[in-house]
N, C-alpha and C positions, 0 to 999 in steps of 0.2 A: 504494500500500500504506500502510495507516495505521501510526502509530508503534508500537502494540502488536504488530502483526503483524511489523514489522521486528525486534522484540525476539526473536521465535522464530527468525527467520532467522539472526540473529547468535549465537544460543545454540550452534548447531552450529559456527559459525566461531570464536567467541571461546574456547569451551571446548576447542578442539582441542589446545592445548598440554597441558592436564591429561589429556586422553584419550591423547595421545601418550605421556605419562609412565606412564599406567596400562596400556598395552598392552606387555606384556613380550616376547611372542613376535612378533618383527618379520619373520617369514618371509612368503612370498607369500600363504599361505592365511589366511583369517579363521577364528578359532575362536569357539566359542559364548561363551567368556569375554570375548573382545574385543568381540563384538557387544553383550553385556550391559553392558560398561563404557561403550560408546558411547551406548547407549540410556539407561542410568541417568544418565549425565552430562548428557545433553540434558534429561531430565526435571528433575533437581535444579537445573540452571542456569536453568530457565524460571520459577522462583519464582512470580511473580504469575499468569502464565498457567496454571501447573500447579495453583495454589490455586483459581483460578476455574473451570478446565476440566480437572480431573485426567485423566479418561478420554480426552478428545479430545487432550490434550497427549501422553499416553502413546502413543496411536495414531499421532500425528504423528511422534514420536521413533522409534518402531519402523519406520514407513514410511521415514523418512529414512535410518535405519541400513541397512535392506534395500537401498535404492537405492544408497547409497554402496558397500556391499559388492558389489553386482552390477556396478558400474561400475569400481571400482578394486580392485587387490590391496591387502593391508594395508600393504605397504611403499610403494606408490604414494600411499596416503592419508597415511601418515606424512610423506612428502616434501612433500605439499601443505600439511600443517599447519605446515611450516617457512617457508612463504611469507608474504608480507604479507597482512593481512586483505583488501585489495583483490583480490589475486590468488587468494586462497582463495575469495572470493565468485564471481569469474569462473569458477573451476573447479567449485565445488561447487553453487552455486545452481541451475544448469540441471539438475543430476542429481536434486535433490529438489524441484524446482519443483512437480511434480504433487502431492506430499504437502502442500506449503504451500498450494496453491490449494484442495485438498480441506479442509484444516484451517480456512482462512479461511471457506469456504462453510458448514461445520458450525457454526462460532462465530456467524456471521451468522444462521443459522437458529435457533440456540439463543437468541440475544438477542432474536429476534422472537417467541419463544414467550411 
């Protein structure tokens, strides 16, 4: 994985503390508001990637959010965000790996145009 693509992986992981603070309802179910917080934080933290590929980055962030919500309850996700970055990566990356692979493929195609 190239350096730029690792940035997008780390966005979800590094910004999780801020996301944790933004999610006020820590019950088991995800709300539309918490999903929006997660997606928006991903997009805003992706700076350069979002500037260069705004639509693709938004799609990636939505996909990642959906995968996380399908795999974990909100409270499970919050517990994961309290872990070290290494442990977060081990838990979360497999969940949204398909989103990342698709994102990388679309960027590669776009760069070849």
